[in-house]
N, C-alpha and C positions, 0 to 999 in steps of 0.2 A: 857567208851561207848560212848564219844562225837564222836570219829571219824568211829565209826561201822554206818552205813547205814542197807536202809532195804531193800530187794530184794523176786521179787515171779515171778513165770514163768509156764503159761500152755501152752498147744498147740492141735493141731489136732480137730479144730471143725468143719471140712468139711461143709462149707457152709450150705445148707439145713438140712443138716445129724445131726445138732449142738442138744445137750439135751439141752432145754432152763431151765431145773431146774437147771440142774449143772451151766450154763453161766449163771443163777442171784445167784446163791449160791457164784461163784468166785469175782463177780463182788461185793456182800455185804462183803466180806473177805477184796478186796482191799480196800472198803469204810472205814470199819473197823483199818485194819493194815496199811493203809496209805504211801505203799513202796515208797522210794527213786526212783527203778528203778524196771517196770514194763515189764514183757516180754512174748511174742509170739512168739513162736518156733516154727510154721508154719502149712502150710493147713489150711489155713483160708477158702480155696477153696475144693470143691471137683472137680469140671471137670471133671466129669464122660464123657463129651461127646468129652472134647479133646485129650482122652486118644488114644497114640496108638493105634489101634487093634478096637478103638470101635465099639460093636456090635448096631444092630437096637436098644436093650434100653439104652446103652449109648448116643447115636446120639438123642433118645429124651428128654433128660434131657435139662430142662429151664437154659438156661446160665443167664436168667435174674434174676431168683428164686436166684439163685448159689450167683449171684454177691451182690442182696439185702438182702442173710443172712449173707456174712461177712461183708458188710459193716456198718450192724447194730451190728456187733461184735465188730468191730473196732470201735465206736462211744460209745458201752455200755462199754468198758474194757479200752479204751484210752491206749494203751502200750506205754510205753516210747522208746523201741526198739524192733523189730520183724526179723524175717526173713522167706524166702523163703521156703516152704516146697518143697518135690516132686509133688506133686499136684500142688500146687500154680504155679509151676517151667513150668506147660505146659502152659500158656501164653505168658511166655516168649521165649521158643522155636517156638511157632507157631507164635511169631510175624514177624517171616521172611521166613515164607510158601509162597512157591513158585503160591498158589492158594490166589489170591488176596481177596476172601470173608473171607478166612479163616484168613487169614493176618489182615485182617480190624478189624474181630472180636475179635481176639485174641490181638489185639493193644490197642483196646479203652477199653477192660475191665482193662489192664494191666495199661494203662494211669488214669481210673476213680478211681482205689483204691489206685493209686500214689497222687491223689491227697487229698484221705483221709487220707492217712499219712502224707501229709504236713500240712492239718489242725490239725492234731493231737500233728503236730512235731515229728512225728516218724522217730526213726532212723533205717532204712533196711538195712539188708543186703541180699545176691543174694544165691541161692543155689548152692554152693559149696563146695569143699571139705576141700580147704585151707582157701578162704575167706569169706566162711560164717556163721562166729561164732565171735559173742561177748564176751568181756573177762570182766568179774569183778568177785574181790576178788581174785583171781589166777585159777579162774575157766573159763572156755569156756561152751559157752551157743549158743546151735544150735539145727538144726531139725534134725542132724541122717543120716546115709546113710544105714549102714547095717541093716540087718533084717533074723534073725535065733534066736537058743533057748539062743545061748550065746552072742549076739549082744551089749545088757548093758555092759558087762564086754570087748568084742572085741574094744565097743568105747573109753573105759577106757586105754587099751592097746594101741590104735591107736593115739589117744589125750590126754591123759592123766587126769587129774581131769578134768568133763565135766554133763552138764547137756542136754539129748535130749530128742527130745517127737516122732514123728515116728512109735513107736512101737505100740502105744495102750494099751501097759501092764507098768503099774506101777511096779517100782521097782530099787533095785540100786545092784550093784556088783562092787567089787574090783579087779584091774588088777593083773594080775601074772609079776610083775616088781617089783625091789628092792623098788620102790618109794609106791609102795600099792597104786597107783592110782585109786580114787574113781569114780563113774558113777552113773546119776542117771536119771531115765526115768518116765518124768511127767502123763505118760498115757493118756488120752484123753479129750475131752470137748465133743465130739462127742455121740449123741446114739446110741448104737450098733444093737439096735434093726431096725436101720433103714437100716442101710449096707446091703443091700439086697443080693449084688455083692458076699458080704463074707459070706454068710450065712451057707454056709457048710466047712467050715474051723474051723477046732477042736479048731484052738489057739484063735479064738473068746471069748472062755468061759472064756477067761482069762481078757478081755478088761474090762479095769473100768474107772473111773474118776479117774483124780488125777490132784495133784500139789506140785510144791514146792518150799520151802519159807526159809527167815532164814534173814542171819544178812553178812552183809560182810567190809571188810577193804581193804585197799589198793591193800594186798598181801593174805590175808586169808579169807575164810567163812568159815561159820558154817549155813548147810542146813539142813530139814527136809522136810521129803516126806509124803504127806497125799494121802489116796485113799480113795473112796468110791465109793457105787455102785450107781444106778439112780432109782429115790425113783419114778418115773414115774407118775409126776404130781403131788406126797406130796413137800412142802415147804423141805429145807435141811437147817437146822440151823450149820452154819460154826462158829459161837460163842467157840467154844468147841476146834477150831484150836486153837486162841489166846491165 
C-alpha cells in the first residue's frame, strides 16, 4: 500500500451560509485522516449581490461578510487544491464589468482570495467545462455544471469517473456506457436553513452535508461517500468515518 495516497473533498460552503458545525467536523476529520490531497470543489462564496438579475434582497448582502467567511474557511481547511464554482465565478466575470465601481469591487475580492490561496499554497482551477478539473487516481475532481434529477449520472457520462459538488445532494451514480463510469456528489457544507432564496424549492429537502474520501494511486482510486444532517449546534463526531 506504500504507493497509495489519501484524498478528501468537500464543497459548497457559500460564504456566510456555511454550517460551522459541519465545517468543524470536516476540519477535525482532516486532522485525523492526514490526507495527501484535500480539495474544495467550489462555491466557497455565495456572492448573491453579484448575481445576474439580483434584486433588493440580494443587493443588500454584505460582501465583506461573504469574503470574511470564505477566508476563514480556507484558513481552517487549507485545501491543497480547489476550483471555482458558479457562485465563485461571479467575481471573475465582473472583474471586466463596464461599471468601474462593480469592476473594482469584484477585482479586489478576487485578488484578496487569490492571496489567501498563495499563502496556503493551494492550486486553483477556474470555472470551466474543460479546464476546471483536477485529476487524481484516474478521477476528475471539479465543481460540476449540470443541475437536474440525473445530474450525477450525466456528469459520469460526460466526463467519466468524477467527483463534483454543485448539487448540494450527496450521492453516487453509474454512467450508461460500456465503462460504467461512476460519479459522486459531495453534498454541501452550507446550512440548508440559511438558504432563504431556495426555501420554496422542494429539492432542498434532500440537501445534506457530505464528503468524499479515500485512497488513490497514479491510475486508480478507492473512494467513499459520507453524508450526515446538520446537528444545529451539537458537536459532530467524525471518528466513525475513519
